[in-house]
C-alpha positions as CSV (number, residue, x, y, z in Angstrom):
1,M,10.6,21.2,0.8
2,A,13.7,19.1,1.5
3,D,15.2,17.3,-1.4
4,W,14.7,13.9,0.3
5,M,11.0,14.5,0.5
6,R,10.5,14.9,-3.3
7,D,10.5,11.1,-3.8
8,L,8.6,10.3,-0.7
9,A,5.0,9.3,-1.5
10,V,2.2,7.4,0.0
11,G,2.2,3.9,-1.6
12,Q,6.0,3.9,-2.1
13,W,7.8,0.8,-0.7
14,Y,11.2,1.1,1.0
15,E,13.8,-1.3,2.4
16,M,15.1,-0.3,5.8
17,G,17.1,-3.4,6.6
18,Q,14.2,-5.0,8.5
19,G,12.2,-6.0,5.5
20,P,10.0,-4.0,3.2
21,V,7.7,-1.2,4.4
22,E,5.1,0.8,2.6
23,V,4.6,4.5,3.3
24,I,0.9,4.8,4.2
25,G,0.9,8.4,5.5
26,I,2.9,11.6,5.6
27,D,2.0,14.3,8.1
28,V,4.0,17.3,7.0
29,D,2.6,19.5,9.8
30,N,3.8,17.1,12.5
31,E,6.8,16.0,10.5
32,V,5.9,12.3,10.7
33,V,6.2,9.4,8.2
34,L,3.8,6.5,8.9
35,V,4.8,3.1,7.5
36,Q,3.3,-0.4,7.5
37,H,5.7,-3.3,7.6
38,F,5.0,-6.3,5.3
39,D,3.7,-8.2,8.3
40,G,1.1,-5.5,9.0
41,E,2.8,-3.7,11.9
42,L,2.5,0.0,11.9
43,E,5.3,2.4,12.8
44,E,5.9,6.1,12.6
45,F,9.1,8.0,12.3
46,D,9.7,11.7,12.7
47,F,11.4,13.3,9.7
48,D,14.9,13.3,11.4
49,A,14.6,9.5,12.2
50,W,13.4,8.7,8.7
51,M,16.5,10.5,7.2
52,E,18.8,8.6,9.5
53,L,17.3,5.3,8.4
54,R,18.5,5.9,4.8
55,A,15.6,3.8,3.5
56,Q,16.0,2.8,-0.1
57,P,13.0,2.8,-2.5
58,I,12.1,-0.7,-3.8
59,A,9.5,-2.2,-6.0
60,P,6.3,-3.4,-4.2
61,P,6.5,-7.1,-3.2
62,E,4.8,-9.5,-5.5
63,D,3.2,-11.3,-2.6
64,W,0.8,-8.6,-1.2
65,T,-0.8,-10.9,1.4
66,G,1.8,-10.4,4.2
67,A,0.0,-7.5,5.9
68,M,-3.3,-9.3,5.7
69,G,-2.1,-12.2,7.8
70,C,-3.0,-14.9,5.3
71,T,-1.5,-16.8,2.4
72,R,-2.3,-16.5,-1.2
73,E,-4.0,-19.9,-1.1
74,E,-6.4,-18.6,1.6
75,V,-7.5,-15.6,-0.4
76,D,-10.6,-16.1,-2.5
77,D,-10.5,-13.4,-5.1
78,G,-14.2,-13.9,-6.0
79,V,-13.5,-13.0,-9.6
80,S,-15.6,-15.9,-11.0
81,D,-18.9,-14.5,-9.9
82,V,-18.3,-10.8,-10.8
83,P,-20.0,-9.7,-14.0
84,R,-17.5,-8.5,-16.6
85,A,-17.9,-5.0,-17.9
86,G,-17.9,-4.5,-21.6
87,R,-16.2,-1.5,-23.1
88,W,-19.5,0.5,-23.2
89,D,-21.2,-0.9,-20.1
90,S,-22.0,1.5,-17.4
91,A,-20.7,0.8,-13.9
92,L,-24.2,1.4,-12.6
93,D,-25.6,-1.3,-14.9
94,I,-23.2,-3.8,-13.4
95,L,-24.1,-2.6,-9.9
96,D,-27.8,-3.1,-10.7
97,Q,-27.1,-6.7,-11.9
98,R,-25.3,-7.4,-8.6
99,L,-28.2,-6.1,-6.5
100,N,-30.9,-7.9,-8.4
């Protein structure tokens, strides 16, 4: 495995000079890196092109709504109606509560 691939992982964010991108797939057999731009656009790069980009790892953006095409204000997280699990509650018990 090439040294540059050691840090490459699905879920890692990179800056390529065009804004942040997240690696959403790595196809080693076909030598392709699939990324999703912050605005939701998908793009793939062969390994040679990826190396030429010299993309730099960055922290994930705090505002994760870009790829969803909405603003934070438009997102209803629905947390208020979700039963809270206690430390010893079974996930199946909570599911039963939701279904009944």
